[in-house]
C-alpha positions as CSV (number, residue, x, y, z in Angstrom):
1,M,-10.2,-12.7,-3.6
2,P,-9.0,-10.9,-6.3
3,T,-4.8,-10.8,-6.5
4,E,-4.6,-7.5,-6.8
5,L,-5.9,-6.9,-3.5
6,R,-4.5,-9.4,-1.6
7,V,-1.4,-8.4,0.7
8,R,0.7,-11.4,1.9
9,A,0.9,-12.1,5.6
10,R,3.0,-15.0,6.6
11,P,1.7,-16.4,10.4
12,G,3.9,-17.0,12.8
13,T,6.2,-13.3,11.3
14,K,6.6,-10.0,13.5
15,E,4.6,-8.5,10.5
16,T,1.4,-10.8,10.5
17,A,-0.8,-8.6,12.5
18,T,0.5,-5.7,10.5
19,R,0.1,-6.8,7.3
20,M,-3.4,-8.4,8.0
21,G,-4.4,-4.9,9.1
22,K,-3.0,-3.2,5.9
23,G,-4.7,-5.8,3.9
24,R,-8.1,-5.6,5.5
25,L,-8.3,-1.7,5.5
26,H,-7.4,-2.1,1.6
27,R,-10.5,-4.2,1.7
28,I,-12.4,-2.0,3.4
29,L,-11.5,0.8,1.1
30,S,-12.3,-0.9,-1.7
31,G,-15.5,-1.7,-0.7
32,Q,-16.3,1.8,0.2
33,R,-15.1,2.8,-2.9
34,N,-17.8,0.7,-5.0
35,R,-20.8,1.8,-2.8
36,L,-20.0,5.4,-3.0
37,A,-19.4,5.2,-7.0
38,G,-21.6,7.8,-8.1
39,T,-22.6,9.9,-5.0
40,G,-19.9,12.4,-5.7
41,I,-17.6,10.9,-2.8
42,H,-14.7,9.5,-4.0
43,V,-12.3,7.4,-1.6
44,I,-8.4,6.9,-2.4
45,T,-6.2,4.4,-0.8
46,V,-2.8,5.6,-0.2
47,K,0.1,3.5,0.0
48,P,2.9,5.6,0.8
49,G,5.6,2.9,2.0
50,F,8.2,4.4,4.1
51,V,7.6,8.0,5.1
52,N,10.9,10.3,6.8
53,T,9.2,11.4,10.0
54,R,10.2,11.7,13.4
55,M,9.4,8.4,14.0
56,T,10.9,6.6,11.8
57,E,14.3,9.1,12.0
58,A,16.5,6.7,14.5
59,T,16.2,4.0,11.4
60,D,17.7,3.1,8.7
61,L,15.3,3.3,5.2
62,P,16.0,2.1,1.9
63,G,16.3,5.5,0.2
64,L,14.4,4.3,-3.1
65,L,11.1,3.5,-1.1
66,T,11.5,5.8,1.4
67,S,9.3,9.2,0.6
68,S,8.9,12.6,2.8
69,P,5.6,13.9,3.7
70,G,5.5,16.9,1.4
71,A,5.9,14.2,-1.2
72,V,3.1,12.6,0.4
73,A,1.1,15.1,0.9
74,G,1.5,16.5,-3.0
75,A,0.7,13.0,-4.2
76,V,-2.5,12.9,-2.1
77,A,-3.3,16.4,-3.6
78,K,-2.5,14.8,-7.2
79,A,-4.5,11.6,-6.5
80,I,-7.6,13.5,-5.3
81,T,-7.2,15.9,-8.2
82,K,-7.6,12.9,-10.8
83,K,-9.6,10.8,-8.9
84,R,-7.4,7.8,-8.5
85,D,-8.4,4.7,-6.6
86,I,-5.2,3.3,-5.5
87,V,-2.1,5.6,-5.1
88,Y,1.5,4.9,-4.7
89,I,3.6,7.5,-3.4
90,A,7.4,6.1,-4.4
91,P,6.9,5.0,-7.8
92,V,9.4,1.9,-7.4
93,W,6.4,0.3,-5.4
94,H,4.2,-0.2,-8.3
95,L,7.1,-2.2,-9.7
96,I,7.5,-4.4,-6.4
97,M,4.1,-4.8,-5.8
98,L,3.4,-6.0,-9.1
99,I,6.2,-8.4,-8.7
100,I,4.6,-9.9,-5.2
101,R,1.4,-10.5,-6.9
102,V,3.2,-12.3,-9.5
103,I,4.7,-14.7,-7.4
104,P,2.7,-18.1,-6.8
105,E,1.9,-18.3,-3.4
106,R,3.6,-21.7,-2.9
107,I,6.7,-20.3,-3.8
108,Y,6.3,-16.8,-2.1
109,K,5.6,-19.5,1.6
110,K,9.5,-20.4,0.8
111,M,10.9,-17.0,0.8
112,S,11.7,-14.1,3.5
113,I,10.2,-11.4,2.4
């Protein structure tokens, strides 16, 4: 599997199932995007990061990594118009994911991310 499709999950951590589910969803959407190419149906993978909602209001979310529901909606509308394949809502996520993808797995396993 290409590195850019990998979502890292560390067995035994509380986020393992969530990360694995997100990784699987990413691969499913990528497959559908390729299968439906040229049919007029465009599949977009939206990676919003943290979103300020009632569900997260009691959580101390990192401001730079957090988006409002309106920002998410606007970014999705723009992604539809521009036919983007993958859209990160908070721009800083592009940089974060680039860094995570280039960390060798043997080093990543020792980190507590």
